[in-house]
C-alpha distance (Angstrom), angle and dihedral (degrees) to the residues before:
residue distance angle dihedral
M1 . . .
K2 3.77 . .
K3 3.75 116.0 .
K4 3.79 129.9 -160.9
Y5 3.74 132.6 -163.6
K6 3.74 124.4 -124.0
K7 3.79 125.5 -165.2
N8 3.78 115.0 -130.6
K9 3.85 104.9 -119.2
S10 3.79 92.0 -153.9
F11 3.80 93.5 58.7
N12 3.81 114.4 134.6
S13 3.79 119.7 -172.6
N14 3.82 90.6 -149.1
Q15 3.81 94.2 59.9
K16 3.81 117.2 105.6
S17 3.81 92.0 -143.2
F18 3.82 134.1 20.1
Y19 3.77 140.5 166.2
F20 3.76 132.8 -128.9
E21 3.79 130.0 -150.5
D22 3.76 91.2 -141.3
Y23 3.69 105.0 165.5
L24 3.81 121.0 32.4
E25 3.73 125.4 177.2
T26 3.77 112.3 -112.8
N27 3.76 93.4 -142.5
Q28 3.80 101.3 66.0
K29 3.79 92.7 168.7
D30 3.79 94.2 59.5
K31 3.80 90.0 45.7
K32 3.81 92.2 55.5
E33 3.81 92.2 48.9
K34 3.80 90.8 49.9
N35 3.78 92.9 50.0
A36 3.79 90.8 49.3
S37 3.79 91.4 60.1
I38 3.82 95.0 53.9
P39 3.83 113.1 112.9
E40 3.81 117.8 -117.6
D41 3.83 95.2 -111.9
R42 3.79 90.7 53.9
I43 3.81 89.4 51.3
Y44 3.82 89.6 57.6
L45 3.80 90.2 48.2
L46 3.83 92.6 50.6
F47 3.79 90.4 47.1
F48 3.82 90.2 53.0
L49 3.79 91.6 49.7
F50 3.82 91.2 48.0
L51 3.79 91.1 53.7
S52 3.78 90.6 48.6
L53 3.79 91.6 53.3
I54 3.80 91.2 49.7
L55 3.80 90.3 51.2
I56 3.81 93.1 49.4
F57 3.80 92.6 48.0
S58 3.80 91.8 48.1
I59 3.80 92.1 50.5
K60 3.81 89.5 50.7
I61 3.80 93.0 53.4
T62 3.81 91.7 45.8
V63 3.79 93.0 51.4
V64 3.81 93.2 46.8
S65 3.81 93.4 45.4
V66 3.81 92.5 58.6
Q67 3.76 93.8 45.9
K68 3.77 118.3 100.2
P69 3.81 116.8 -116.3
N70 3.74 118.8 -100.4
T71 3.78 102.5 -94.2
S72 3.77 99.4 172.0
L73 3.76 91.6 103.1
Y74 3.77 97.4 55.1
K75 3.79 107.2 26.4
K76 3.76 92.4 98.4
S77 3.82 96.7 48.1
A78 3.80 94.9 41.5
K79 3.77 89.5 56.9
F80 3.79 90.1 66.6
L81 3.77 99.7 41.0
P82 3.82 106.1 113.9
I83 3.78 122.6 -133.4
R84 3.79 114.6 -142.2
R85 3.79 133.4 -149.8
D86 3.79 122.8 -109.7
I87 3.78 118.1 -98.4
L88 3.80 116.3 -143.9
D89 3.78 134.8 -177.1
R90 3.80 119.8 -116.7
N91 3.82 91.3 -84.9
G92 3.81 96.0 50.0
E93 3.80 96.4 -97.7
L94 3.81 111.5 151.9
I95 3.80 113.0 -115.8
S96 3.81 101.8 159.3
R97 3.81 134.1 20.8
N98 3.80 141.5 159.2
I99 3.79 118.3 -124.3
Q100 3.80 133.1 -179.6
M101 3.80 113.1 -104.0
Y102 3.79 134.5 170.0
H103 3.76 144.4 -139.4
A104 3.80 113.2 -146.5
A105 3.80 112.4 -145.1
V106 3.79 130.2 -178.5
R107 3.82 130.4 -138.7
S108 3.77 96.2 -155.8
N109 3.84 94.4 -166.1
L110 3.83 88.6 65.6
I111 3.81 93.5 53.2
K112 3.81 107.0 93.7
D113 3.81 101.1 -174.7
K114 3.79 103.7 34.2
D115 3.81 96.4 176.2
K116 3.78 92.2 51.8
F117 3.81 91.3 46.6
A118 3.81 91.0 50.8
I119 3.81 91.1 53.6
K120 3.79 91.7 49.8
V121 3.81 90.8 52.5
K122 3.80 90.7 47.5
L123 3.80 90.0 54.9
L124 3.79 90.6 51.4
F125 3.81 95.8 44.7
P126 3.82 110.9 25.0
N127 3.81 92.7 -172.2
V128 3.80 91.9 64.7
D129 3.82 114.3 112.7
L130 3.80 100.9 -121.2
N131 3.80 96.2 -161.4
L132 3.78 92.8 48.0
L133 3.80 91.1 48.6
K134 3.82 91.4 52.3
K135 3.78 89.9 48.9
K136 3.81 91.5 53.1
L137 3.78 91.9 47.1
N138 3.80 90.4 54.8
N139 3.82 98.6 40.2
K140 3.83 107.9 31.3
K141 3.78 128.0 62.9
Y142 3.81 93.6 -159.6
F143 3.80 129.8 15.5
Y144 3.77 140.9 148.0
L145 3.76 115.1 -95.7
K146 3.79 96.4 -173.2
K147 3.81 131.7 -7.9
R148 3.79 131.6 -148.8
M149 3.78 97.6 18.7
T150 3.77 126.3 174.2
E151 3.79 122.5 -129.6
E152 3.82 89.6 -98.0
E153 3.79 92.9 53.1
K154 3.79 89.9 47.4
E155 3.80 90.8 55.6
K156 3.80 91.4 53.0
I157 3.79 91.0 58.6
W158 3.79 94.2 38.8
V159 3.81 93.4 61.8
L160 3.79 89.9 60.7
G161 3.78 85.3 83.7
E162 3.79 96.1 -140.5
K163 3.81 118.3 150.4
G164 3.77 90.1 -155.1
I165 3.81 92.8 69.7
V166 3.82 115.9 99.1
F167 3.80 123.5 -169.9
E168 3.77 118.1 -151.7
P169 3.83 111.0 -164.2
F170 3.78 122.2 -152.4
Q171 3.79 140.2 165.8
S172 3.78 114.7 -103.3
R173 3.81 126.6 -169.0
I174 3.79 114.9 -137.0
Y175 3.79 129.4 -166.8
P176 3.82 112.5 -158.6
H177 3.80 93.4 -164.4
A178 3.82 94.3 51.7
G179 3.82 107.1 -157.5
L180 3.81 99.0 0.2
Y181 3.81 93.5 98.4
S182 3.79 99.6 21.7
H183 3.82 95.4 123.4
V184 3.78 92.5 47.4
L185 3.80 104.1 39.4
G186 3.80 96.2 38.9
Q187 3.80 121.3 -171.8
I188 3.78 144.7 -63.4
D189 3.79 128.8 -144.7
N190 3.78 127.4 -120.1
D191 3.80 90.6 -84.5
N192 3.80 93.1 54.6
Y193 3.78 95.7 -105.9
G194 3.80 116.6 139.8
I195 3.79 114.7 -112.4
S196 3.83 102.5 172.0
G197 3.80 144.0 9.3
I198 3.80 123.0 7.4
E199 3.81 89.2 -24.2
N200 3.79 90.1 62.8
Y201 3.81 99.6 36.4
F202 3.81 93.1 52.8
D203 3.81 96.3 31.0
K204 3.83 95.7 127.1
E205 3.81 93.5 42.7
L206 3.79 92.4 48.8
K207 3.82 91.2 52.9
K208 3.79 96.8 43.7
K209 3.81 105.7 125.8
S210 3.80 95.2 -148.1
D211 3.83 90.9 57.7
L212 3.80 101.2 40.9
L213 3.80 92.0 113.2
S214 3.79 92.4 47.9
P215 3.82 112.0 82.9
L216 3.78 124.7 -144.5
Y217 3.80 110.4 -116.2
L218 3.79 116.7 -148.5
S219 3.79 124.1 -157.6
L220 3.82 90.6 -123.9
D221 3.79 123.3 110.4
T222 3.80 115.3 -144.5
S223 3.81 94.8 -153.0
L224 3.80 91.5 53.0
Q225 3.80 91.1 43.6
Y226 3.81 91.7 56.1
I227 3.80 92.4 49.5
V228 3.80 95.1 48.3
K229 3.79 92.0 47.0
N230 3.79 93.2 47.2
E231 3.81 94.1 50.5
L232 3.80 92.3 45.5
T233 3.81 89.6 49.7
N234 3.80 90.6 51.1
S235 3.81 91.3 49.3
M236 3.79 91.9 49.5
K237 3.81 87.7 57.6
T238 3.81 95.0 41.8
F239 3.79 94.9 49.1
K240 3.82 96.7 29.2
A241 3.80 90.7 -125.0
L242 3.79 123.6 175.2
G243 3.80 91.1 -133.5
A244 3.78 145.0 -22.6
A245 3.78 140.8 -149.0
G246 3.77 138.1 -164.0
L247 3.80 135.5 -171.8
L248 3.81 126.0 -172.9
M249 3.78 115.9 -172.5
D250 3.79 138.9 171.9
A251 3.79 101.7 -115.0
Q252 3.79 93.0 -150.6
N253 3.79 105.4 49.4
G254 3.82 101.7 18.3
E255 3.81 95.9 -120.4
I256 3.79 111.5 155.4
L257 3.79 109.0 -136.9
S258 3.78 96.7 179.6
L259 3.80 134.1 14.1
V260 3.79 118.4 177.1
S261 3.79 129.6 171.5
L262 3.80 120.6 179.4
P263 2.89 134.7 -118.1
D264 3.78 94.2 38.9
Y265 3.81 132.4 169.4
N266 3.80 140.8 -131.2
I267 3.81 106.9 -96.3
N268 3.80 90.8 -156.1
K269 3.82 89.2 63.6
R270 3.78 110.5 50.5
E271 3.75 99.7 175.3
K272 3.81 125.0 102.8
I273 3.82 97.9 13.8
T274 3.80 110.4 161.7
E275 3.80 124.3 -146.7
H276 3.81 88.5 -114.0
E277 3.81 90.4 57.8
F278 3.78 94.4 40.5
T279 3.83 97.7 51.1
N280 3.78 114.8 97.8
K281 3.81 101.6 -141.3
I282 3.80 93.5 -165.7
T283 3.80 98.5 54.0
K284 3.81 106.1 15.2
G285 3.79 102.3 31.9
V286 3.80 115.6 94.7
F287 3.81 115.2 -158.4
E288 3.75 145.3 162.0
L289 3.79 98.9 -110.9
G290 3.77 97.4 -169.1
S291 3.80 124.6 -158.0
I292 3.77 96.9 13.3
F293 3.84 84.7 83.9
K294 3.80 89.2 65.8
T295 3.81 87.5 75.7
F296 3.81 90.6 60.1
T297 3.81 90.5 49.5
V298 3.79 94.3 51.1
A299 3.82 92.9 42.4
L300 3.80 91.7 55.0
A301 3.82 92.0 47.0
L302 3.80 89.6 53.0
E303 3.80 91.7 45.0
K304 3.82 91.9 51.7
N305 3.83 89.8 48.1
L306 3.78 89.2 -124.2
Y307 3.78 90.4 128.7
D308 3.75 139.8 6.8
A309 3.78 122.5 -139.3
N310 3.81 90.3 -102.7
T311 3.81 95.9 44.6
I312 3.81 110.5 123.4
V313 3.78 117.4 -128.9
K314 3.79 104.3 -154.1
D315 3.79 133.9 -151.1
I316 3.79 98.1 17.7
P317 3.83 107.7 178.2
N318 3.79 122.2 -146.4
K319 3.81 90.3 -129.3
I320 3.77 133.2 26.4
K321 3.80 133.6 -173.1
C322 3.79 114.0 -130.9
S323 3.80 115.3 177.9
I324 3.80 104.3 -55.7
H325 3.80 92.4 -22.7
E326 3.78 129.8 92.7
I327 3.80 111.7 -150.3
S328 3.78 121.0 -164.3
D329 3.78 142.9 168.5
I330 3.77 120.6 -111.4
K331 3.81 90.4 -133.0
I332 3.77 132.3 36.5
F333 3.80 106.8 -107.9
P334 3.80 130.2 -172.2
K335 3.80 112.7 -85.1
D336 3.80 91.5 -120.4
L337 3.81 118.2 53.4
T338 3.77 133.5 163.8
V339 3.79 118.1 -121.5
E340 3.77 87.3 -108.7
D341 3.81 92.3 52.9
I342 3.80 91.4 48.5
L343 3.81 89.6 60.2
V344 3.81 96.3 37.6
R345 3.80 93.6 49.9
S346 3.83 92.3 35.5
S347 3.79 101.1 -127.6
N348 3.81 115.0 -174.4
I349 3.80 94.5 -163.9
G350 3.79 94.4 46.4
T351 3.80 90.5 50.4
L352 3.79 95.3 50.3
M353 3.81 90.2 49.5
I354 3.81 88.0 56.0
A355 3.82 90.2 47.5
R356 3.79 92.1 53.3
K357 3.77 89.6 57.6
I358 3.81 90.6 49.0
G359 3.79 93.1 52.7
E360 3.79 132.8 -137.1
N361 3.82 98.8 -90.3
N362 3.80 94.3 48.1
Y363 3.78 91.8 47.4
K364 3.79 94.2 46.7
N365 3.81 91.9 49.1
F366 3.80 90.7 50.5
L367 3.81 93.0 52.5
E368 3.79 89.6 49.0
K369 3.80 90.1 49.4
L370 3.81 88.6 55.0
N371 3.85 89.6 49.7
L372 3.80 91.8 -120.4
L373 3.81 95.8 131.9
S374 3.82 100.0 47.4
T375 3.79 136.6 64.2
P376 3.80 110.6 -77.6
S377 3.79 122.0 -120.8
L378 3.80 120.6 -128.1
E379 3.83 138.8 140.8
I380 3.79 92.1 -93.8
N381 3.79 128.3 67.5
E382 3.81 94.8 -138.6
V383 3.80 96.4 95.2
G384 3.76 128.1 132.0
T385 3.78 130.6 -131.7
P386 3.81 119.9 -136.9
L387 3.79 112.9 -111.8
K388 3.77 113.3 -100.2
F389 3.76 119.1 -116.6
R390 3.79 138.7 172.2
W391 3.76 122.1 -109.8
D392 3.78 90.9 -128.3
K393 3.75 128.8 150.5
C394 3.82 113.9 -40.9
K395 3.81 93.3 6.0
L396 3.79 92.9 112.2
E397 3.80 90.6 54.0
T398 3.82 96.4 50.2
V399 3.80 94.9 40.9
S400 3.81 90.2 52.8
Y401 3.81 90.5 69.7
G402 3.81 96.1 34.5
H403 3.78 105.7 -94.7
G404 3.78 125.7 120.8
I405 3.81 91.2 23.7
T406 3.80 128.9 90.1
T407 3.76 132.6 -160.1
T408 3.79 139.9 154.2
P409 3.81 120.5 -92.4
L410 3.82 87.3 -121.6
Q411 3.81 91.5 60.4
A412 3.79 92.6 46.6
A413 3.82 92.2 51.1
V414 3.81 91.9 48.3
A415 3.81 91.0 50.0
Y416 3.81 90.8 51.7
A417 3.79 91.4 48.2
S418 3.79 89.5 52.1
L419 3.81 91.8 52.3
I420 3.79 97.0 49.2
N421 3.83 102.1 37.6
D422 3.81 92.0 76.3
G423 3.79 91.6 -74.1
Y424 3.81 105.7 -65.0
L425 3.78 123.2 137.9
I426 3.79 112.2 -122.2
S427 3.78 132.7 -162.5
P428 3.80 116.7 -135.2
T429 3.79 117.2 -126.4
L430 3.79 139.9 -178.7
I431 3.83 92.1 -159.2
K432 3.79 123.2 91.3
N433 3.82 116.3 -115.2
K434 3.80 93.2 -3.6
F435 3.80 98.9 135.8
K436 3.79 122.8 45.4
E437 3.77 96.6 174.2
I438 3.76 136.0 49.8
G439 3.80 118.7 -128.6
E440 3.76 134.5 -119.8
R441 3.76 123.2 -35.5
V442 3.82 115.8 -99.1
V443 3.81 99.1 177.5
S444 3.76 133.8 10.7
S445 3.77 124.4 -95.2
E446 3.80 88.1 -110.5
T447 3.80 93.5 54.1
S448 3.79 90.3 47.0
Y449 3.79 90.2 53.4
K450 3.83 92.5 49.1
I451 3.83 92.3 49.3
R452 3.79 91.7 49.8
K453 3.80 89.7 51.0
I454 3.81 93.6 50.0
L455 3.79 94.3 45.6
R456 3.78 89.6 51.7
K457 3.81 88.3 59.2
V458 3.83 89.6 53.6
V459 3.81 84.3 69.2
T460 3.82 101.9 33.8
D461 3.81 105.0 32.9
K462 3.82 118.1 93.0
E463 3.80 88.8 -126.8
G464 3.80 93.5 47.9
T465 3.79 122.8 113.3
A466 3.81 99.5 -137.9
S467 3.81 107.1 55.7
L468 3.81 92.8 132.3
A469 3.82 90.1 68.1
N470 3.80 94.3 59.9
V471 3.80 95.3 117.2
F472 3.78 113.7 -179.2
G473 3.80 114.3 -110.7
Y474 3.81 100.1 15.1
K475 3.83 107.2 76.1
V476 3.80 94.8 -135.0
S477 3.81 119.0 -161.2
G478 3.80 132.4 172.6
K479 3.78 151.6 116.3
T480 3.79 132.4 -95.7
G481 3.77 126.8 -136.5
T482 3.80 125.7 -166.4
S483 3.77 114.8 -179.9
E484 3.76 143.0 152.4
Y485 3.77 124.8 -108.6
Y486 3.76 109.0 -87.1
R487 3.81 104.4 -84.2
H488 3.81 91.0 -6.7
E489 3.78 117.6 103.5
K490 3.79 99.1 -173.7
K491 3.81 101.8 58.1
N492 3.79 128.6 64.6
I493 3.77 134.7 -151.2
N494 3.81 109.5 -154.8
T495 3.80 117.0 -164.6
F496 3.76 137.7 176.7
I497 3.80 120.9 -173.2
S498 3.77 110.6 -166.8
F499 3.75 137.7 171.0
F500 3.77 128.8 -159.9
Y501 3.78 141.0 173.6
V502 3.78 130.1 -115.3
N503 3.80 115.0 178.2
Q504 3.82 90.7 -22.4
K505 3.80 91.6 -51.4
K506 3.80 117.4 125.1
Y507 3.79 120.5 -138.4
V508 3.78 129.9 -175.7
L509 3.80 117.8 -148.1
L510 3.79 121.9 -171.7
V511 3.81 119.2 -168.3
M512 3.79 121.4 -175.8
L513 3.81 129.9 -180.0
D514 3.79 121.4 -161.7
N515 3.83 110.5 -134.0
P516 3.83 98.7 -30.8
Q517 3.81 120.8 -170.1
V518 3.80 131.4 -139.2
A519 3.83 110.2 -79.6
R520 3.81 98.2 -143.0
N521 3.80 94.4 173.8
L522 3.81 94.6 49.9
V523 3.80 115.5 103.0
Y524 3.81 112.6 -147.1
N525 3.78 126.4 -158.2
Y526 3.79 94.8 -137.3
R527 3.81 110.8 -177.2
G528 3.79 91.1 -33.9
I529 3.80 95.0 -44.9
E530 3.82 124.1 105.7
I531 3.79 111.8 -131.5
K532 3.79 136.1 162.1
G533 3.77 123.1 -118.8
T534 3.79 117.3 -91.9
R535 3.80 102.6 149.6
N536 3.77 136.3 66.7
E537 3.80 105.8 -155.5
A538 3.81 122.0 122.0
G539 3.79 89.8 -100.1
W540 3.80 89.3 68.0
N541 3.80 100.6 46.0
S542 3.83 115.8 11.4
V543 3.81 91.8 40.4
Y544 3.80 90.8 46.1
T545 3.82 90.0 51.8
T546 3.80 91.5 47.9
G547 3.79 91.0 55.4
K548 3.81 91.1 52.2
I549 3.81 91.6 50.3
I550 3.81 96.1 47.8
E551 3.81 91.4 49.3
K552 3.81 89.1 60.3
I553 3.80 103.9 34.5
G554 3.79 95.6 43.4
P555 3.83 95.8 77.5
I556 3.83 91.4 47.0
L557 3.80 91.8 51.0
A558 3.79 89.6 48.3
I559 3.80 91.1 55.0
N560 3.81 93.0 45.7
S561 3.81 97.7 39.6
K562 3.82 94.9 100.3
E563 3.80 88.1 64.5
F564 3.80 90.6 68.5
D565 3.81 97.9 48.5
N566 3.78 96.6 99.6
N567 3.76 100.7 22.7
Y568 3.76 96.3 99.3
V569 3.78 141.3 33.2
V570 3.78 115.6 -144.5
K571 3.77 116.3 -147.6
K572 3.78 113.5 -125.8
P573 3.81 118.0 -116.3
H574 3.77 114.8 -93.2
């Protein structure tokens, strides 16, 4: 006789016991007629037997539910599964935690009624392939029913009351913010060992038993991280960029408050991560960053007292032959420019003329002093090393305006912070309150002041390249850099390194867009005039993005600024 299965409509997954109408007669009419002919005494007898069966089944479920799961299969492996400390942002927001999870396995030889068991599982987990489950029950002695279950899901299966179910516990790392911190936190393997990012760098510390109740506090701020990521995401869409990156750092103690690299990935789902998504553009990416190097050139010239900001550099040509290269300016500038104007207007020729007076050895030593030629140091191992090059003929000239030299955005931001924070070299960090002192001096307080003043004019002056970052109330300064991919003439890297004040605190913000396009439908407010986009330099995309970010993060930094008051000790000038 054919049988059909019927789902009990009153089923509740939270109940500790339940009943199934597993086998119903197809001919309900015949069944009713048969029941009608049963004598009254036999009805009482059947009722008694029915109650007895219910009692027996209930006792079975109760006994099984208080039994401990069969742990013989996983005791050995569980012993070696490490437990890791929580990771929090600077404000105590949870960004990484270990939780207990389970794999549910089945010993099919202990399942008496396999068809009935399969139906029960199907009711609990509708997505289960019923036919495949039945096939496994009949052909495999041991298989996984469901992996990576929460405690709640485990309970649902546990109340089935089947001895053939085995629960394998394991420690799982969860990341509540998904991809927000993917390039900082990194990943762990299936055994909870760190393999990249913070998880790898602090692997031993995070597993140290004596510190399990003591979380690791990062310098990052989740609120700021969300804002930076959101604005970078919007700019990627607006300018059709291949990627984007942002770095916000305290210029006085080196604490990184936000680090975003796009595209990113969901750390909770490790599969199908491309190299493009996995690469941290801020720390691992190595790029020609273009005109931002002009700031280093001018700063050194001021420091060496070779020029003053108002010194006029005369007879600046629009083009110059250097070895086999012809170097030119994008615009036609006046033949006589002050050192300040050379940086504000971003003249390649004017900058290289300054560099020639500085000299190759002096310039090279200064870049090394700023740590721009070596591998950067940070609490993750995913850091890039600038490409080596020879200081051959014409190298000084091209490097002076940022071409023919590569570095990571992290290094560039740190160098800028060191120039504008009164001249002290800082070390970047992802750990809250790690450094209490600033390092050695790289430029004098006077030079630092002059550079800050010039970079402010890059934003405020009518000839400056960063007018779109002139956010009211925050005194934004900085330098743009538009450059081609290293050895790739058809793709651009557009960068703007800015610094701004909030309650006397100095912050450096780097924004980089990977091969952005002209946003012809975007209407800019350019010095009070509404214009549509026609150009593709950093001043029209990276600077624009920077302004949007500062508008939103400024108020948050103002509220939180008291937190930083005693977090660093600034060395006094010698």
